[in-house]
N, CA, C and O of each residue as an XYZ file, in Angstrom:
252
protein
N      14.142    164.247   -125.387
C      14.990    163.596   -126.049
C      15.898    163.047   -124.694
O      16.068    163.758   -123.703
N      16.368    161.863   -124.807
C      17.085    161.377   -123.624
C      18.528    161.934   -123.792
O      19.039    162.104   -124.899
N      19.187    162.222   -122.536
C      20.374    162.608   -122.473
C      21.393    161.465   -122.387
O      21.637    160.915   -121.314
N      21.984    161.120   -123.543
C      22.922    159.896   -123.591
C      24.343    160.495   -123.563
O      24.716    161.507   -124.158
N      25.091    159.659   -122.737
C      26.553    159.748   -122.693
C      27.225    158.796   -123.497
O      27.121    157.603   -123.215
N      27.891    159.167   -124.448
C      28.433    158.169   -125.377
C      29.885    157.893   -124.995
O      30.636    158.790   -124.612
N      30.275    156.527   -125.124
C      31.602    155.958   -124.852
C      32.518    156.245   -126.014
O      32.068    156.822   -127.004
N      33.728    155.889   -125.950
C      34.733    156.178   -127.183
C      34.115    155.014   -128.234
O      33.547    153.993   -127.848
N      34.315    155.335   -129.467
C      34.022    154.317   -130.572
C      34.658    153.177   -130.618
O      35.789    153.115   -130.136
N      34.087    152.105   -131.177
C      34.745    150.890   -131.220
C      34.692    150.546   -132.770
O      33.610    150.542   -133.357
N      35.845    150.266   -133.398
C      35.796    149.978   -134.801
C      36.448    148.627   -134.946
O      37.244    148.114   -134.160
N      35.993    148.139   -136.060
C      36.553    146.908   -136.706
C      37.325    147.259   -137.986
O      36.783    147.610   -139.034
N      38.643    147.128   -137.794
C      39.638    147.292   -138.754
C      39.364    148.718   -139.416
O      39.204    148.823   -140.632
N      39.319    149.819   -138.538
C      39.307    151.188   -139.100
C      37.887    151.347   -139.705
O      37.674    152.483   -140.128
N      36.958    150.541   -139.829
C      35.627    150.865   -140.450
C      34.516    150.192   -139.557
O      34.768    149.450   -138.607
N      33.274    150.541   -139.978
C      32.236    150.022   -139.268
C      32.193    150.448   -137.666
O      31.848    149.662   -136.784
N      32.535    151.600   -137.468
C      32.543    152.109   -136.153
C      31.265    152.333   -135.235
O      30.370    153.028   -135.715
N      31.114    151.861   -134.085
C      29.960    152.011   -133.317
C      30.311    152.641   -131.947
O      31.461    152.576   -131.514
N      29.329    153.243   -131.281
C      29.463    153.847   -130.090
C      28.366    153.334   -129.135
O      27.193    153.328   -129.508
N      28.753    152.869   -127.813
C      27.711    152.534   -126.891
C      27.485    153.701   -125.902
O      28.481    154.355   -125.596
N      26.359    154.018   -125.399
C      26.163    155.070   -124.548
C      25.208    154.505   -123.354
O      24.617    153.427   -123.408
N      25.168    155.311   -122.400
C      24.049    155.083   -121.195
C      23.486    156.542   -121.049
O      24.070    157.595   -121.304
N      22.178    156.345   -120.565
C      21.424    157.621   -119.940
C      21.601    157.537   -118.286
O      22.343    156.766   -117.677
N      20.866    158.370   -117.829
C      21.098    158.684   -116.355
C      20.372    157.566   -115.604
O      20.635    157.419   -114.411
N      19.451    156.738   -116.217
C      18.704    155.798   -115.332
C      19.256    154.314   -115.701
O      18.670    153.319   -115.274
N      20.437    154.217   -116.535
C      21.112    152.947   -116.825
C      20.770    152.502   -118.072
O      21.487    151.572   -118.444
N      19.958    152.827   -118.818
C      19.402    152.155   -120.029
C      20.821    152.415   -121.037
O      21.607    153.349   -120.875
N      20.917    151.475   -121.980
C      22.126    151.414   -122.846
C      21.717    151.611   -124.241
O      20.594    151.242   -124.584
N      22.493    152.140   -125.051
C      22.334    152.493   -126.491
C      23.556    152.271   -127.306
O      24.703    152.405   -126.880
N      23.169    151.867   -128.696
C      24.215    151.680   -129.595
C      24.025    152.440   -130.931
O      22.881    152.444   -131.387
N      24.931    153.039   -131.569
C      24.693    153.667   -132.789
C      25.909    153.625   -133.553
O      26.986    153.452   -132.983
N      25.814    153.787   -134.948
C      26.822    153.937   -135.765
C      27.521    155.229   -135.563
O      26.810    156.227   -135.447
N      28.935    155.371   -135.499
C      29.563    156.753   -135.365
C      29.038    157.656   -136.224
O      28.784    157.313   -137.379
N      28.817    158.855   -135.807
C      28.400    159.872   -136.669
C      26.762    159.928   -136.837
O      26.223    160.880   -137.400
N      26.102    158.935   -136.353
C      24.687    158.957   -136.648
C      24.060    158.669   -135.059
O      23.057    157.963   -134.952
N      24.510    159.077   -134.221
C      24.033    158.788   -132.682
C      22.749    159.221   -132.606
O      22.166    158.821   -131.599
N      21.995    160.040   -133.481
C      20.539    160.321   -133.372
C      19.775    159.244   -133.742
O      18.578    159.278   -133.460
N      20.302    158.140   -134.412
C      19.578    157.005   -134.729
C      20.271    155.793   -134.122
O      21.234    155.230   -134.644
N      19.642    155.406   -132.858
C      20.416    154.353   -132.039
C      19.261    153.268   -131.748
O      18.070    153.534   -131.914
N      19.680    152.153   -131.345
C      18.799    151.210   -130.767
C      19.238    151.082   -129.293
O      20.299    151.573   -128.907
N      18.383    150.397   -128.464
C      18.676    150.254   -127.029
C      18.328    148.907   -126.577
O      17.419    148.243   -127.075
N      19.022    148.555   -125.691
C      19.065    147.175   -125.000
C      19.778    147.429   -123.671
O      19.994    148.546   -123.201
N      20.139    146.181   -123.085
C      20.896    146.200   -121.782
C      22.331    146.486   -122.181
O      22.762    146.110   -123.271
N      23.020    147.103   -121.366
C      24.589    147.433   -121.745
C      25.426    146.128   -122.138
O      26.196    146.039   -123.095
N      25.091    145.040   -121.114
C      25.659    143.754   -121.370
C      25.364    143.309   -122.957
O      26.270    143.244   -123.788
N      24.052    143.032   -123.234
C      23.560    142.626   -124.501
C      24.472    143.449   -125.649
O      25.116    142.838   -126.501
N      24.446    144.739   -125.570
C      25.079    145.441   -126.680
C      26.622    145.213   -126.540
O      27.239    145.036   -127.590
N      27.277    145.199   -125.417
C      28.820    144.838   -125.455
C      28.891    143.278   -126.112
O      29.770    143.031   -126.937
N      28.070    142.401   -125.768
C      28.241    141.042   -126.274
C      27.929    140.950   -127.830
O      28.390    140.035   -128.513
N      27.080    141.998   -128.373
C      27.019    142.011   -129.832
C      28.223    142.636   -130.298
O      28.774    142.048   -131.229
N      28.816    143.788   -129.838
C      30.201    144.079   -130.290
C      31.120    143.047   -130.259
O      31.769    142.758   -131.264
N      31.246    142.437   -129.165
C      32.378    141.242   -129.041
C      32.192    140.279   -130.297
O      33.143    139.894   -130.978
N      30.935    139.952   -130.518
C      30.720    139.009   -131.571
C      30.946    139.506   -133.069
O      31.236    138.763   -134.006
N      30.785    140.741   -133.133
C      31.060    141.557   -134.545
C      32.722    141.485   -134.588
O      33.320    141.030   -135.563
N      33.274    141.909   -133.599
C      34.688    141.932   -133.836
C      35.264    140.738   -133.901
O      36.306    140.648   -134.550
N      34.769    139.685   -133.311
C      35.359    138.360   -133.545
C      35.111    137.616   -134.818
O      35.556    136.516   -135.141
N      34.261    138.473   -135.529
C      33.972    137.854   -136.958
C      32.842    137.072   -137.203
O      32.580    136.507   -138.265
N      32.095    137.061   -136.038
C      30.852    135.803   -136.111
C      29.555    136.578   -136.676
O      28.592    135.963   -137.133
N      29.612    137.830   -136.612
C      28.561    138.554   -137.186
C      28.721    139.436   -138.316
O      27.985    140.417   -138.421
N      29.748    139.142   -139.302
C      30.139    139.961   -140.257
C      28.845    140.334   -141.265
O      28.815    141.359   -141.947
N      27.984    139.512   -141.242
C      26.921    139.506   -142.208
C      25.869    140.600   -141.680
O      24.972    140.970   -142.437
N      25.983    141.127   -140.359
C      25.204    141.980   -139.877
C      25.734    143.439   -140.313
O      24.970    144.402   -140.240
N      26.866    143.559   -140.702
C      27.496    144.803   -141.181
C      27.151    145.038   -142.618
O      27.585    146.031   -143.202
């Protein structure tokens, strides 16, 4: 199992909380808060862009 260091959660209006994490080699991960063992991975910037779009209301259909 990869050792992932998770950042503080990011929430949209106190619901739909996500966490972004990184491992020791710089891979980035995203997971729903409380389900960090079920994550997707991509570049850190790609995941941050996804969160920005969700928080801006541009991707509500993904939630």
